[in-house]
TIZA-141368 format. One record per atom (N, C-alpha, C): x, y, z. Coordinates in steps of 0.05 Angstrom, whole numbers, padded with zeros to 5 digits, always signed. Layout:
<kolkols>
XYZ...
</kolkols>
This chain:
<kolkols>
-03436-00554+02032-03459-00530+02038-03475-00527+02016-03497-00513+02008-03501-00513+01974-03492-00484+01958-03506-00497+01947-03488-00463+01915-03512-00447+01923-03511-00429+01911-03526-00401+01926-03521-00394+01907-03542-00371+01886-03548-00349+01867-03568-00343+01880-03572-00319+01852-03605-00304+01845-03601-00301+01825-03625-00278+01833-03635-00263+01797-03667-00257+01804-03673-00245+01775-03701-00226+01785-03705-00244+01750-03723-00251+01762-03760-00254+01727-03762-00228+01723-03754-00220+01709-03769-00201+01682-03786-00192+01671-03804-00174+01668-03833-00177+01656-03828-00148+01650-03831-00155+01622-03850-00118+01604-03877-00116+01604-03891-00101+01600-03915-00109+01593-03923-00083+01572-03925-00104+01539-03943-00075+01526-03971-00073+01514-03971-00057+01504-04004-00053+01496-04014-00063+01501-04049-00070+01513-04052-00090+01506-04077-00085+01484-04081-00103+01466-04100-00105+01452-04125-00094+01467-04142-00077+01457-04174-00053+01478-04183-00085+01484-04188-00108+01457-04206-00135+01474-04193-00157+01468-04165-00150+01500-04146-00160+01511-04148-00154+01537-04143-00178+01562-04140-00171+01584-04107-00160+01587-04092-00142+01605-04086-00127+01611-04059-00140+01611-04056-00168+01629-04057-00202+01641-04039-00201+01600-04051-00204+01590-04050-00218+01564-04022-00218+01547-04008-00174+01561-03997-00167+01541-03968-00171+01567-03964-00183+01578-03935-00197+01590-03917-00207+01580-03896-00205+01580-03893-00215+01562-03852-00227+01593-03843-00245+01592-03827-00255+01606-03801-00247+01596-03784-00243+01613-03733-00248+01595-03735-00268+01596-03731-00289+01571-03709-00307+01573-03684-00299+01570-03662-00314+01573-03642-00323+01559-03633-00340+01557-03605-00351+01538-03607-00383+01521-03576-00373+01521-03568-00381+01554-03543-00401+01546-03532-00403+01525-03506-00389+01526-03485-00402+01515-03465-00426+01523-03461-00449+01537-03463-00462+01545-03471-00488+01553-03468-00515+01563-03481-00540+01566-03505-00537+01548-03523-00540+01557-03557-00552+01532-03553-00537+01527-03553-00507+01531-03555-00490+01517-03596-00474+01526-03595-00489+01553-03623-00484+01566-03626-00448+01568-03659-00437+01577-03666-00416+01578-03675-00409+01617-03664-00386+01614-03671-00382+01642-03666-00352+01653-03676-00348+01664-03676-00313+01676-03647-00314+01685-03638-00282+01689-03613-00273+01696-03609-00277+01721-03584-00289+01721-03588-00296+01740-03542-00303+01746-03542-00312+01776-03511-00320+01786-03504-00326+01820-03490-00334+01817-03472-00345+01854-03465-00320+01864-03475-00314+01888-03466-00291+01902-03440-00295+01910-03432-00257+01900-03400-00256+01908-03402-00252+01939-03366-00260+01947-03378-00252+01993-03368-00224+01982-03395-00220+02005-03397-00185+02025-03416-00185+02001-03433-00186+01979-03458-00185+01971-03479-00190+01986-03502-00172+01982-03523-00194+01986-03539-00206+01973-03568-00224+01983-03574-00230+01950-03587-00224+01939-03597-00190+01938-03620-00173+01926-03597-00165+01908-03576-00156+01921-03548-00148+01901-03541-00162+01886-03540-00186+01880-03529-00202+01871-03548-00213+01849-03572-00205+01847-03592-00213+01829-03591-00187+01813-03585-00165+01834-03586-00126+01811-03552-00132+01787-03537-00148+01797-03511-00140+01786-03513-00165+01776-03517-00190+01769-03525-00216+01755-03545-00200+01738-03560-00194+01730-03586-00181+01713-03560-00164+01688-03544-00139+01709-03533-00114+01702-03518-00135+01677-03496-00157+01689-03479-00161+01672-03486-00186+01648-03514-00202+01653-03519-00216+01635-03545-00201+01617-03558-00182+01621-03568-00178+01607-03568-00144+01596-03549-00124+01614-03544-00114+01601-03572-00084+01616-03575-00092+01633-03610-00086+01653-03598-00069+01673-03595-00045+01676-03592-00026+01701-03613-00025+01722-03602-00035+01743-03622-00026+01767-03645+00001+01765-03626+00022+01747-03652+00038+01753-03664+00044+01725-03671+00014+01706-03693+00014+01695-03698-00011+01695-03705-00016+01717-03723-00032+01731-03740-00017+01747-03768-00043+01764-03779-00030+01793-03787-00060+01798-03768-00063+01817-03776-00080+01836-03812-00103+01844-03820-00108+01846-03839-00120+01860-03840-00132+01875-03852-00105+01901-03860-00115+01934-03871-00140+01933-03870-00160+01944-03879-00185+01953-03882-00208+01941-03854-00204+01930-03858-00245+01903-03828-00236+01915-03825-00262+01927-03787-00274+01920-03800-00308+01918-03781-00317+01910-03780-00346+01902-03758-00366+01906-03761-00373+01922-03736-00389+01932-03740-00425+01923-03712-00432+01899-03715-00458+01890-03696-00468+01891-03696-00499+01899-03674-00517+01906-03672-00550+01898-03641-00546+01888-03653-00567+01870-03615-00568+01861-03610-00608+01861-03582-00601+01853-03583-00596+01827-03552-00594+01830-03541-00598+01802-03500-00606+01811-03503-00623+01799-03479-00641+01783-03474-00649+01813-03492-00655+01827-03507-00689+01857-03485-00663+01891-03485-00636+01875-03488-00616+01906-03512-00595+01894-03526-00602+01927-03548-00569+01933-03542-00544+01914-03575-00543+01898-03554-00511+01893-03586-00500+01904-03587-00471+01906-03609-00464+01917-03606-00424+01901-03632-00414+01895-03635-00401+01870-03659-00387+01883-03654-00353+01887-03667-00350+01899-03676-00319+01881-03696-00316+01875-03718-00300+01849-03736-00276+01862-03727-00254+01849-03740-00236+01859-03772-00228+01831-03773-00212+01821-03794-00209+01812-03800-00177+01796-03776-00172+01770-03782-00137+01763-03790-00140+01750-03803-00103+01731-03812-00098+01709-03799-00085+01689-03790-00088+01673-03785-00059+01655-03789-00038+01659-03782-00023+01660-03794+00018+01657-03799+00015+01637-03793+00018+01616-03786+00019+01586-03775-00011+01565-03807-00009+01559-03804-00037+01546-03794-00044+01520-03787-00030+01512-03769-00019+01490-03736-00017+01497-03738-00029+01527-03701-00013+01529-03687-00050+01514-03666-00030+01509-03641-00056+01499-03637-00077+01513-03626-00095+01513-03611-00121+01515-03586-00126+01510-03575-00130+01532-03550-00138+01524-03531-00159+01535-03524-00183+01521-03526-00207+01538-03487-00214+01532-03482-00224+01550-03463-00227+01563-03445-00240+01554-03418-00251+01546-03419-00279+01536-03433-00295+01547-03439-00312+01565-03455-00324+01581-03487-00321+01579-03488-00307+01555-03518-00321+01539-03517-00323+01509-03530-00337+01488-03515-00340+01457-03554-00321+01437-03571-00316+01461-03602-00299+01454-03618-00307+01485-03643-00280+01475-03675-00276+01494-03688-00277+01470-03702-00276+01491-03732-00273+01483-03741-00261+01507-03768-00237+01484-03785-00250+01505-03817-00256+01505-03820-00273+01520-03838-00295+01514-03857-00292+01535-03887-00302+01522-03914-00302+01540-03914-00316+01559-03930-00322+01573-03920-00330+01591-03919-00368+01573-03938-00371+01558-03938-00401+01546-03911-00419+01536-03904-00396+01514-03884-00392+01501-03849-00393+01534-03866-00377+01546-03842-00386+01567-03835-00395+01577-03849-00419+01588-03852-00455+01593-03843-00465+01584-03853-00466+01554-03846-00484+01537-03808-00485+01533-03796-00459+01526-03770-00453+01533-03755-00468+01568-03765-00453+01585-03755-00467+01609-03771-00490+01615-03749-00512+01608-03755-00539+01612-03762-00551+01633-03745-00546+01655-03748-00542+01682-03774-00534+01693-03786-00558+01696-03815-00558+01733-03810-00548+01744-03794-00539+01751-03791-00516+01781-03796-00489+01759-03778-00495+01735-03776-00455+01737-03807-00455+01718-03814-00465+01707-03853-00477+01697-03866-00468+01717-03870-00473+01728-03872-00466+01762-03884-00445+01774-03859-00436+01767-03839-00409+01789-03865-00382+01755-03852-00393+01741-03871-00373+01716-03896-00372+01722-03909-00388+01716-03933-00396+01726-03947-00379+01749-03932-00383+01777-03937-00370+01804-03938-00339+01791-03910-00337+01772-03903-00304+01773-03930-00286+01766-03934-00307+01730-03958-00294+01734-03992-00285+01741-03998-00311+01752-04023-00305+01777-04019-00281+01809-03980-00281+01813-03991-00264+01829-03979-00229+01802-03982-00233+01784-03991-00209+01766-04021-00200+01768-04035-00222+01765-04054-00226+01748-04068-00219+01775-04066-00223+01800-04074-00212+01824-04071-00184+01839-04050-00179+01833-04048-00155+01833-04055-00130+01816-04075-00141+01798-04083-00108+01775-04114-00116+01776
</kolkols>
């Protein structure tokens, strides 16, 4: 059976400069793992018994980034499932999209991560070295742009 994990792609909107588009002010939260290859990823983790996928996404976000569900606004209409092998076993990761209500909210990392960054789309794609994550970030950005 595939390993299942869930998480949130978290973004914030900074005050845009008068000359820029609103979407230019969007930044995405990526966390750098403190294990393995130290890759960058949105907060995510394995589903615990008795938990539904969305509960897992919020719990993992709280554990890994210190963000409570009450500090986030879940964006309706976005859900993405990624499928890829990890150590020869299939893995499914489900992401939802959430906006931080206050863009100055403090991020508190767990020991699973050693750093975090708020990044504009182009930089977020550079940090997220996996193609499916880069494609997901671009898709999220298009989704947010289409809602403006």
